C-alpha positions in Angstrom: 19.2 57.8 1.7 18.1 58.2 -1.9 17.4 54.8 -3.6 19.4 54.2 -6.7 17.4 54.2 -9.9 18.4 52.4 -13.1 16.3 53.5 -16.0 16.6 54.6 -19.7 14.0 56.5 -21.5 13.4 59.3 -24.1 12.3 62.8 -22.7 11.2 65.8 -24.8 13.2 68.9 -23.9 11.4 72.1 -24.6 13.0 75.2 -26.1 14.3 77.8 -23.6 16.2 75.6 -21.3 19.6 74.0 -21.5 20.1 70.3 -21.4 21.8 70.2 -18.2 19.2 72.2 -16.4 16.4 70.0 -18.0 18.2 67.0 -16.6 18.3 68.5 -13.3 14.5 68.7 -13.4 14.2 65.1 -14.4 16.5 63.9 -11.5 14.1 65.8 -9.1 11.1 64.3 -10.8 12.3 60.7 -10.5 14.3 61.1 -7.4 17.4 59.9 -9.3 20.9 60.5 -7.9 23.1 59.5 -11.0 21.9 60.6 -14.4 23.0 61.6 -18.0 21.8 62.3 -21.4 23.1 61.7 -24.9 23.4 64.3 -27.6 23.2 67.9 -26.2 20.4 70.3 -27.5 21.1 73.8 -27.4 18.8 75.9 -25.3 16.7 77.2 -28.2 16.3 73.8 -29.6 13.6 71.2 -28.5 12.9 67.5 -29.1 14.1 64.1 -28.3 16.7 63.6 -25.7 17.9 60.2 -24.4 18.1 60.0 -20.7 19.6 57.3 -18.4 19.7 56.9 -14.7 22.1 55.0 -12.5 24.3 52.2 -14.1 22.5 52.6 -17.4 24.4 55.8 -18.1 27.2 53.4 -19.1 25.3 52.3 -22.2 25.3 55.7 -24.1 28.2 54.7 -26.4 26.5 51.5 -27.3 23.1 52.6 -28.2 21.3 52.5 -31.6 21.0 56.2 -31.9 21.9 57.0 -35.5 20.8 58.3 -37.9 19.2 61.3 -36.2 16.2 63.3 -37.8 15.6 67.1 -37.2 13.0 69.6 -38.3 14.4 73.2 -38.6 13.3 76.5 -39.9 16.0 78.6 -41.7 15.6 82.3 -41.5 17.1 83.9 -44.5 18.7 87.2 -44.9 20.0 87.4 -41.4 23.1 86.5 -39.5 24.3 85.8 -35.9 27.4 84.6 -34.3 25.5 81.6 -32.9 23.8 80.7 -36.1 20.5 80.8 -34.3 18.3 83.4 -32.8 19.3 83.0 -29.2 21.3 86.1 -29.1 19.5 88.3 -31.7 20.2 88.6 -35.4 21.3 91.3 -37.8 19.1 91.9 -41.0 21.2 91.8 -44.1 18.9 91.0 -47.1 15.4 90.6 -48.3 16.0 88.7 -51.3 13.2 86.3 -52.3 13.7 82.8 -54.0 11.5 80.4 -56.1 10.2 77.3 -54.3 12.0 75.2 -57.0 15.3 77.0 -56.2 14.8 76.2 -52.5 14.0 72.6 -53.3 16.8 72.2 -55.6 19.4 73.7 -53.0 18.2 71.6 -50.3 18.6 68.4 -52.3 22.1 69.4 -53.3 23.3 68.7 -49.7 22.4 65.0 -49.7 25.4 62.8 -49.4 28.8 63.9 -47.9 28.9 67.2 -46.1 32.1 69.0 -45.0 32.0 72.1 -42.9 33.5 74.1 -40.0 31.4 73.6 -36.9 29.9 76.6 -35.1 32.2 78.6 -32.9 29.4 78.4 -30.3 29.4 74.7 -30.0 30.6 72.0 -27.5 33.6 71.0 -29.7 36.8 71.2 -27.6 39.8 73.6 -28.4 42.8 72.9 -26.3 40.6 71.0 -23.6 38.0 73.8 -23.5 34.6 74.1 -25.1 34.5 76.4 -28.0 31.4 78.2 -26.8 33.3 79.0 -23.5 36.1 80.6 -25.6 33.7 82.4 -27.9 31.7 83.9 -25.0 34.8 85.2 -23.3 35.7 87.0 -26.7 38.7 84.7 -27.5 39.5 83.6 -31.0 38.0 80.2 -31.9 39.6 78.1 -34.7 37.9 74.8 -35.4 39.1 72.1 -37.8 36.7 71.0 -40.7 34.5 68.0 -39.9 32.8 65.6 -42.2 29.1 64.3 -41.8 26.4 62.5 -44.0 23.2 63.9 -45.0 21.1 60.9 -45.7 17.9 62.8 -46.7 16.4 66.3 -46.7 12.9 66.9 -47.1 11.3 70.3 -48.2 8.4 71.3 -45.8 7.5 74.9 -46.5 8.9 78.2 -47.7 7.1 81.4 -46.4 9.7 84.1 -47.1 12.0 84.5 -45.3 11.5 81.4 -43.6 12.4 77.8 -45.1 11.4 74.8 -43.1 13.0 71.4 -43.7 13.5 68.0 -42.3 17.0 66.3 -42.4 18.1 62.9 -41.6 21.9 62.9 -40.7 24.8 61.1 -39.3 25.5 61.4 -35.7 27.4 64.7 -34.6 26.1 66.7 -37.4 25.5 70.4 -36.7 22.2 71.5 -38.1 23.1 75.1 -37.4 26.0 74.7 -39.9 23.8 72.8 -42.4 21.4 75.9 -42.2 24.3 78.3 -42.8 25.6 76.5 -45.7 22.2 76.0 -47.2 21.9 80.0 -47.1 25.3 80.2 -48.6 24.4 78.1 -51.6 21.5 80.5 -52.1 24.0 83.4 -52.0 22.6 84.8 -48.9 22.9 84.5 -45.1 20.7 82.6 -42.7 20.2 81.3 -39.1 17.9 78.7 -37.6 14.9 80.2 -36.0 13.6 76.8 -34.9 15.2 73.4 -34.4 13.5 70.2 -33.2 14.9 66.9 -32.8 12.5 64.3 -34.0 14.5 61.0 -33.3 17.7 59.5 -32.6 18.1 56.1 -34.3 15.5 53.9 -32.9 14.7 56.4 -30.0 11.5 58.4 -30.2 9.5 60.2 -27.6 6.9 58.1 -25.9 5.9 60.0 -22.7 9.2 59.1 -20.9 8.3 55.2 -21.0 11.0 53.1 -19.4 12.8 51.1 -22.2 14.4 47.7 -22.1 18.1 47.9 -22.3 18.8 45.0 -24.4 16.6 46.0 -27.2 18.6 49.4 -27.5 22.1 48.2 -27.8 23.9 48.2 -31.2 25.1 44.7 -30.9 24.2 41.2 -31.8 22.9 38.7 -29.1 25.5 35.8 -28.8 24.9 32.6 -26.9 27.5 31.9 -24.0 27.8 28.2 -23.4 30.3 28.5 -20.5 29.7 29.2 -16.7 27.3 32.1 -16.4 29.0 33.2 -13.2 32.0 34.2 -15.4 29.8 36.9 -16.9 28.8 38.2 -13.5 32.5 38.1 -12.3 33.9 39.8 -15.4 36.2 36.7 -16.1 37.9 36.3 -19.3 35.6 34.9 -22.1 37.1 32.2 -24.4 36.2 32.3 -28.1 35.1 28.6 -28.0 32.5 29.4 -25.3 30.5 31.5 -27.8 28.1 30.3 -30.4 29.0 33.1 -32.9 32.7 33.3 -33.4 33.1 35.7 -36.1 34.6 39.2 -35.5 32.0 41.7 -34.3 30.2 43.3 -31.3 28.0 41.0 -29.3 25.8 40.9 -26.0 26.1 37.8 -23.8 23.8 37.3 -20.8 23.8 35.6 -17.5 20.8 35.1 -15.3 20.5 38.7 -13.9 23.4 40.5 -15.8 24.7 41.1 -19.4 27.9 42.2 -21.0 29.0 43.8 -24.3 31.9 42.0 -25.7 34.0 42.4 -29.0 35.7 39.6 -31.0 38.7 41.0 -32.9 41.0 38.7 -34.7 39.6 35.8 -32.7 40.3 37.4 -29.5 37.4 38.3 -26.9 37.4 41.5 -24.9 34.9 43.2 -22.8 33.5 46.6 -23.9 31.1 46.7 -20.9 30.2 44.3 -18.2 28.1 43.6 -15.0 25.1 45.6 -16.3 21.8 44.5 -14.7 19.2 43.1 -17.2 16.2 43.9 -14.9 15.9 47.8 -14.9 
């Protein structure tokens, strides 16, 4: 019988493979039964992918994984339905631009960014993934979404390719960012390269096992009650906590920890019975 493994680490997904297939390879490598990842990377994309095994898959929604940083190359003057080169491109224009115009255009995207996500994306439409509908030839209508571009750094322009780095809020589609940069230049464009550099505090370090308590987006709070209450998932009173202000906190017993929320003086569990020693 396969032994359960509880582990969280950062892997580096190569281009040319889907995130799910890459996860299957990691499961075999580490002999893990239960596994998951955070933040799907398209097959043509590469870079940082947060991986968790066993019980630590429950932590994904509580991790310090924003903002995210990407390096991308935008191929100007071409178009494709997928907004990348995965299924080929159609050449439309050979217009060239000054480097100063490229830099100015990139900087204009810093701040709020509203756009329609790619139809070839994991967004759900009536319970189905948009890319599933698009691949079957069905019409896909997606709602406008809002992201924040914290920073964009110009790297290189060697026509028709513009390489840049962007630091963005979680959930931002870099393919859509590339498409809109091209539109601002009055041309078309798709991504010919996409690499995720980091997710919040998560960077690639040769798949080194990480300490779960250091990764959670919550403040450590001191619990002064019976530690068995944490292990048993019993109700926690506000008076048993050193910090009593509203917020998100971690409380620990000897072997386990829990994530709690204090809201209007009421304490509730967000996650409990997670092993500290992993």
